[in-house]
C-alpha positions as CSV (number, residue, x, y, z in Angstrom):
1,M,-7.6,9.8,-0.3
2,R,-4.4,10.0,-1.6
3,I,-1.4,12.0,-2.2
4,T,1.6,11.5,-4.7
5,I,4.3,12.9,-3.5
6,H,7.4,13.8,-6.5
7,Y,10.5,13.9,-4.9
8,S,14.2,15.1,-6.5
9,A,17.7,15.5,-5.5
10,D,21.0,17.0,-6.2
11,S,22.3,13.3,-6.9
12,T,21.7,9.7,-6.9
13,I,19.3,8.5,-4.4
14,K,20.9,5.3,-2.9
15,L,18.1,3.1,-1.1
16,P,18.8,-0.4,0.1
17,K,16.6,-2.8,-2.3
18,N,14.1,-3.5,0.8
19,Y,13.3,0.4,1.4
20,N,9.5,-0.2,2.7
21,E,10.6,0.9,6.5
22,I,12.8,3.9,5.6
23,I,9.2,4.9,3.8
24,Q,7.0,4.3,6.3
25,G,10.3,5.9,8.5
26,F,9.3,9.0,6.6
27,I,5.2,8.8,7.1
28,Y,5.4,8.9,10.6
29,R,8.3,11.4,10.9
30,N,6.1,14.1,8.6
31,L,2.6,13.7,10.7
32,E,1.8,15.1,13.5
33,R,2.6,14.0,16.8
34,S,0.2,13.1,18.5
35,L,-0.9,11.8,15.1
36,A,1.2,9.5,14.4
37,N,1.2,8.2,18.5
38,F,-2.2,7.4,17.9
39,I,-1.6,5.6,14.3
40,H,1.0,3.9,15.7
41,N,0.1,2.3,18.9
42,E,-3.2,2.3,19.0
43,G,-5.2,2.4,15.4
44,F,-7.9,1.6,14.5
45,K,-9.8,-1.3,16.8
46,Y,-11.6,-4.2,15.2
47,E,-11.7,-6.7,17.7
48,K,-7.8,-7.9,19.2
49,R,-6.6,-6.3,15.9
50,N,-5.2,-2.9,15.3
51,F,-5.4,-1.4,11.8
52,K,-3.1,1.9,11.0
53,L,-5.1,2.8,7.7
54,F,-3.0,4.1,5.4
55,T,-0.8,2.1,2.4
56,F,1.8,3.4,0.0
57,S,3.1,2.4,-3.3
58,R,6.8,1.0,-4.1
59,I,9.0,4.0,-5.8
60,F,8.6,5.0,-9.8
61,G,10.8,6.8,-11.8
62,K,14.2,5.7,-13.0
63,I,15.3,3.2,-11.1
64,K,19.0,1.0,-11.5
65,P,19.5,-2.1,-9.5
66,N,23.5,-2.2,-8.0
67,K,23.8,-5.2,-5.6
68,N,21.7,-5.0,-2.2
69,Q,20.7,-1.3,-3.6
70,F,18.9,0.8,-5.8
71,L,19.9,3.7,-7.3
72,I,17.2,6.3,-8.1
73,Q,17.3,9.7,-10.7
74,S,15.2,12.4,-9.9
75,P,12.8,12.7,-9.9
76,F,10.4,10.0,-8.5
77,K,7.4,9.9,-6.8
78,V,5.4,7.9,-4.0
79,V,1.5,7.5,-3.6
80,V,0.5,7.6,-0.4
81,S,-3.2,6.8,0.6
82,S,-5.5,6.1,3.4
83,P,-9.9,6.5,3.9
84,Y,-8.8,9.2,7.1
85,N,-7.7,11.8,5.8
86,K,-5.8,13.8,8.6
87,I,-2.8,11.1,7.8
88,L,-2.3,12.5,4.3
89,M,-3.2,16.6,5.2
90,S,-0.9,16.3,8.2
91,F,1.4,14.5,6.2
92,A,1.2,17.1,3.5
93,N,0.8,20.3,5.2
94,S,4.6,19.0,6.7
95,L,5.9,18.2,3.8
96,L,5.6,22.0,3.2
97,T,7.4,23.4,5.6
98,K,10.6,22.9,4.4
99,D,12.9,23.1,2.1
100,K,14.9,19.5,2.3
101,F,13.8,16.0,3.7
102,K,15.7,12.8,4.6
103,L,14.7,9.6,3.2
104,G,17.6,7.2,4.2
105,N,20.9,8.5,4.1
106,N,19.7,10.9,1.6
107,F,18.3,14.4,1.6
108,V,15.3,15.5,-1.1
109,N,13.3,18.1,-2.0
110,I,9.2,17.6,-2.5
111,D,9.0,19.0,-5.7
112,S,5.5,18.7,-5.6
113,I,1.9,16.7,-4.3
114,D,-1.2,16.0,-6.0
115,I,-3.9,15.7,-4.3
116,E,-6.3,13.4,-5.0
117,S,-10.0,11.9,-4.5
118,I,-11.5,8.8,-5.3
119,P,-12.2,8.6,-9.2
120,N,-15.9,7.0,-9.8
121,I,-15.5,3.3,-9.3
122,E,-18.0,0.8,-11.3
123,S,-19.5,-2.2,-10.1
124,E,-17.0,-4.0,-11.6
125,S,-13.6,-2.5,-12.5
126,Y,-9.7,-3.9,-13.2
127,I,-6.6,-2.2,-11.6
128,Y,-3.1,-3.2,-11.3
129,F,-1.2,-3.1,-7.7
130,L,1.5,-0.2,-7.1
131,S,2.6,-2.0,-4.6
132,P,2.7,-6.0,-4.0
133,I,-1.1,-7.8,-2.4
134,T,0.3,-9.7,0.7
135,V,-2.7,-12.3,1.8
136,Y,-1.9,-15.0,4.2
137,S,-2.2,-16.9,7.7
138,T,-0.6,-18.3,10.4
139,F,-1.1,-21.1,12.6
140,E,1.7,-23.4,14.6
141,E,3.1,-26.3,14.1
142,N,5.5,-28.3,16.3
143,E,4.8,-25.3,18.2
144,K,6.2,-22.7,16.3
145,K,4.2,-20.1,14.4
146,K,4.6,-20.0,10.9
147,T,2.7,-18.1,8.2
148,Y,0.9,-19.3,4.4
149,Y,1.3,-16.5,1.4
150,Y,-1.6,-17.5,-0.9
151,N,-1.1,-17.1,-4.6
152,P,-3.3,-15.4,-6.1
153,K,-4.6,-18.2,-7.7
154,E,-5.3,-20.5,-5.1
155,P,-9.3,-19.9,-4.5
156,K,-9.1,-18.8,-0.9
157,F,-7.5,-15.9,-2.0
158,S,-9.9,-13.2,-2.9
159,E,-11.9,-14.5,0.2
160,L,-8.9,-13.8,2.6
161,V,-9.0,-9.7,0.3
162,R,-12.6,-9.5,1.2
163,E,-12.3,-10.2,4.8
164,N,-9.6,-8.5,5.4
165,L,-11.1,-5.6,3.5
166,I,-14.7,-6.0,5.9
167,K,-12.6,-5.8,9.2
168,K,-10.8,-2.7,8.0
169,Y,-14.0,-1.2,6.6
170,I,-15.6,-2.0,10.3
171,A,-12.7,-0.8,12.4
172,F,-12.8,2.7,10.8
173,F,-16.6,3.4,10.2
174,G,-17.7,1.3,13.5
175,K,-20.3,-0.9,11.5
176,N,-20.8,-3.4,9.1
177,P,-21.3,-2.6,5.4
178,N,-24.8,-2.4,4.0
179,D,-23.5,-4.9,1.3
180,S,-20.8,-7.0,1.5
181,T,-20.6,-8.4,-1.6
182,F,-16.6,-8.3,-3.0
183,H,-14.3,-10.7,-5.6
184,I,-11.2,-10.2,-6.6
185,E,-9.3,-12.6,-9.7
186,P,-6.1,-12.7,-11.3
187,V,-6.2,-11.4,-14.8
188,K,-2.4,-10.8,-15.8
189,V,-0.3,-11.9,-13.3
190,L,3.2,-13.6,-13.8
191,P,6.0,-15.6,-12.1
192,K,7.9,-12.3,-12.1
193,D,5.5,-10.4,-10.2
194,E,5.6,-12.4,-7.2
195,K,8.0,-9.8,-4.6
196,I,9.8,-11.1,-1.6
197,V,10.5,-8.3,0.9
198,F,12.3,-8.3,4.2
199,Y,10.7,-5.9,6.6
200,K,12.4,-5.7,9.9
201,G,13.9,-9.2,9.8
202,F,10.8,-10.9,8.7
203,I,10.0,-12.0,5.0
204,I,6.5,-10.8,3.6
205,K,5.5,-12.3,-0.4
206,G,3.2,-10.3,-2.1
207,W,2.1,-9.9,-6.0
208,M,1.9,-7.8,-8.3
209,G,0.3,-8.2,-11.7
210,H,-3.2,-6.5,-13.0
211,Y,-6.4,-8.1,-11.3
212,K,-10.4,-7.9,-11.4
213,I,-12.5,-6.4,-8.7
214,S,-15.9,-6.4,-8.0
215,G,-18.9,-5.8,-5.8
216,S,-20.7,-3.2,-3.8
217,Q,-19.6,0.9,-4.0
218,E,-19.2,1.2,-0.9
219,L,-16.5,-1.4,-0.5
220,L,-14.3,-0.8,-3.8
221,K,-14.2,3.3,-2.9
222,F,-13.2,2.2,1.0
223,A,-10.9,-0.9,-0.8
224,Y,-8.9,1.9,-3.6
225,D,-8.2,3.7,-0.5
226,V,-7.4,1.6,2.3
227,G,-5.3,-0.6,0.1
228,L,-6.0,-4.1,0.1
229,G,-4.7,-7.4,1.4
230,G,-2.3,-7.4,5.2
231,K,0.3,-5.2,5.9
232,N,-1.2,-2.5,4.4
233,S,0.8,0.6,6.8
234,Q,4.1,-1.9,5.9
235,G,3.4,-0.8,2.2
236,F,0.8,-3.0,0.4
237,G,-2.1,-3.1,-0.9
238,C,-1.7,-0.1,-2.4
239,F,-3.7,-0.2,-6.5
240,E,-4.6,1.9,-9.4
241,L,-7.8,1.7,-12.1
242,V,-6.6,0.6,-15.1
243,N,-9.3,0.3,-18.5
244,K,-9.7,-2.8,-19.3
245,N,-7.8,-3.4,-22.9
246,S,-5.3,-2.0,-20.9
247,T,-4.6,-5.0,-18.4
248,I,-4.4,-7.6,-21.5
249,L,-2.1,-5.4,-23.4
250,A,0.4,-4.6,-20.7
251,K,3.6,-6.6,-20.6
């Protein structure tokens, strides 16, 4: 399940270019307190990992870069998605209780909230990312922890996305998927699609662009809700379905 929040404001919105933490904080602040604490502090467990199991898009609207910030004109929107419907219902209900909300240093209005169910996802589908997908491995070198971020064209990219997706599936459902088939490959990914995001002092590399995904229905539908790749709750890996021809014609 996912929701699209449509915002407006009385004046131009100013947000830092690296606004992921602001959007994430806005979501947590507008969840029922015990639910927010559970998601943030515990989450859904897989071995030693805790998954938050929600993701969100970048901001969409009339956006103009200005030095180290974005100037955003009304209206604009953000997509939030999760397989755990309690997150989205709590968030949506909270947004209906007040007239104005604070987003960063700005006051915004909620014009409307669209609630969307999972669309029909075929065993071979085409997607584009609403927020960058990040795929990485961590290792130690000279007693220092390092992170390697994968390019979508590297062979290991798809397998790591698949492994991450299965871990999230097990964490949420408490069992293995009946069919663990999943594959992702780039269709139209350009150098400009590489995005560098600064989040709480860390650099995160991700990729936008158009891709083809294939596999079992249960994993594809779950992926649509939970997001692909890592760091979903930090604003990575949210995607939308597109027509095959639109991926080829996209600029």
